[in-house]
C-alpha positions, 0 to 999 in steps of 0.5 A: 513540515517535515519533507523526510522520506521514511529509510531514505538514504542520503535523500533528506532533500527528497520529497515524496510528493514531487516523487510523485509529481515526477512521475506524474509529469513523465506519464502526462508528457507521454500521454498529451495529457491535458496540460489543465487536467494535470495542473488539477491532478498535482493539487491534493482536494483537501488537507486536514490538520489536527491536534489530538490531546490525549490522557496517557496511563500516567495521567499526563495528557499528551497531544499527537499530530493527526492528517488526513488528505483528499487527493482526488473525488473526481471518480468517486468518494475518496479512499485510503489507510490511516497509519500510525508511525513516528515518521507520519508529516504533512508531506508523506499523507499528501504522497500516499493520497496521490497514490492511492487514487492513481491506485483506485484508478488503475485498478478501475475502482469508483474510488478517489485517493485520500490518506491519513495518519498520526505521528506516534509509536503505537508498540510503546503505547498501551491498548487504552492509549490507541483506543484513546488516541483513535477515538480522538482521531475519529472525532477529529474526522466526523465531517471528514469521514463518511460511507459516500464521503471518504473511506478509511482504512487500515495501514501501517500501525493500524489493523481491524482493531483501530478500525473498529474503535474508529467505526464506533466512535463515528457511529455514536457521532451519526446515531447511525450503524453504518458498517461501509464508513470504513473497511478493514473491520473485524469479520463480526462487525462487517469486514469482509472475508479475505481483505487481511490477505489481500495485498498480499494476494494482489502482489502474487497475482501480479508476480505470475501474471508477469512471470507468464509475460517473461516465459519463466517457469514458476517451479524454477523461480526463487524469490526474497520478499523483504518486509514481514508483515501483513503484506510481506507475510501473506505474499510469502505464504501464496507464493510459497504455495503456488510453488515458487521458492522463497529463498530470502527473508526479513523484517525491521528486526533481521533479514534471512536467506538459504539458497535452498528456500525456507520454509514460509509455514514456519517462520509464519509459525515462529514470528506468531509465537515470537510477537510478530517478529523474525528475529531468532529464526533459526530456518535459514541464515541471518544476514544484513539487512542491506544485504536482503534487497540485493541478494540472488533472486529472480524476483524481488517483493520490497513490502516494507518501507518506502525508498529502500531501493536508491541509487546506491543498491539498485545497480547491485539488484541481481533480480529480473522481476521486482513487484513493490509491495510496499508504497514508494519503495523505489526512488525515481532515480534508482527506477533509470538504473533498474530500467538500464539494467532491462529488471522488469518493475511491478510498480506499487499503484498495479502490484499492491491495489489488491488491498483497495480492491477488497476494501472496495469488495468490503464497503459493496458488501456493507451497502449491500448487507449481503456478504460473499464466500471467501472463495466469491472474494478472492475470485472476484479480486484475481479477476480485477487483478488481472485486468489491471495487469493486462492494461498496463502490460498493454500501455507498456507496449503502446507508449514504448515505457516502464510499468510503473510509467505505463501505470500512471498512464493507465490511471491518468487516462481513467482521471482524465474522463472523471476531471472533465467530465465533472468539469470545473468552475 
C-alpha cells in the first residue's frame, strides 16, 4: 500500500498514521496513560479492503479499491465519513479513523471512530457512474454498516447525494427504512438542518473562543481561509458575518489576497456560478497558492488538505492563531516550529468536530423520529463546542502543553474509561 500523504512536500516517507501515533504517545506520556490502554488504541479494531467492479458509461468494467477502517468502539458505535479521492489509501483511512475516535471523545459524543473511502476521481465520473460505484460500496459494506454498529457520513468528494444512494442500497439489503444508518443525508430523507454548515460553524465557534482567551477583539482581527469547499466556504462566511475581516481565500484552482478585506458573499456567489471554483474571481489580487498560508493575518484557517503546514513554511506563518478546518493540515515537525513562535493552534480533532457533532444530532433525530429547527441545532452545537474548547484549554494549563496535545489528552481521558470499563479478554 502507499503511505504517501496528500499534498506532502519532501515527506514521501511519512505515514499519516505514524503522525497520529506520535501525538498519541506524547499525550500518553504527559498524562501517564497506562501502557495497556495505549497499546489498545494504537491498533484499529477492524480494517476492510474491497474490490468494486463497476460498469462505466463506455461499456467497460473498471475495478475500484474501497476501504473502511473501524479504529475504536469503546465509547459507542463507530462514526466516520466516506471520501472519494485518488489519494485514498489504507494508511490514510486508518489515520483518519483514529482521528475520528479522538474527535468524538473530545466532543463528548457516544461514538467510536471510523473512516472509509474509494480510490477514484469523482470529478471525471458521470452521475451514473458515481451512483453505481456508491451502491457497489454500500453492498460491500452491508455487514459493516449499521445504525448501532458503524455509521458513515460524507467527506471529501462526497455529499448528501452519495449518502442518499448508499442509504437506499442499505435499506434494500435490510428490507427496512432505517435513516439513522447514515448521516449527512438530504433533509427530505431524514437529514438534519444545519448539517451542511456544521464543520465550518465549529471552526467559527472555536475561533471566537480562542480570540476571547487571547483578548483579541474580533472586529480588529483579519483572517485567511485556505480551502473554499464545504468547510472553508462556510467558515469564511460565518467568520465574516461575525465581524472578522477575511483578507485571503483560496481553493485548488486559485488563491486571492486583499488587505482591505474580501467580499465573501460575492466570492460565494461567484463560486456558485462557476462550477464551485474560485478561478477567475476578481474581488481580490490573485497570488500563488504557496503564499496564501504565509500571508499577513491574525487567524489562519487551513480547511483544505493534509500536511500543508510543514517544516518549510511553518516559520514563515504570520498568524497568531491557527484553527484547523481540515484533517491533519499540520505535520508534527511543523508543530514544534509553531509552538516556538507562540502561535496558538486549535487542532483538527477539536476545531472541525462540529460536523460529527451535528451528525450525532441527526442520528438522534432519526432514532426519535422527531426533528429540530435549525436554530435548535445551532444552539446545541455551539454549546457542545464551547464546552469541548474549555476542556481542552484547561488541559493546556494543567499539563503545560500545546492545544493539540491537550486535545489528545482530553480525548484519551475519555477513551481510557471506555477501554478499562469494558475490559479485555
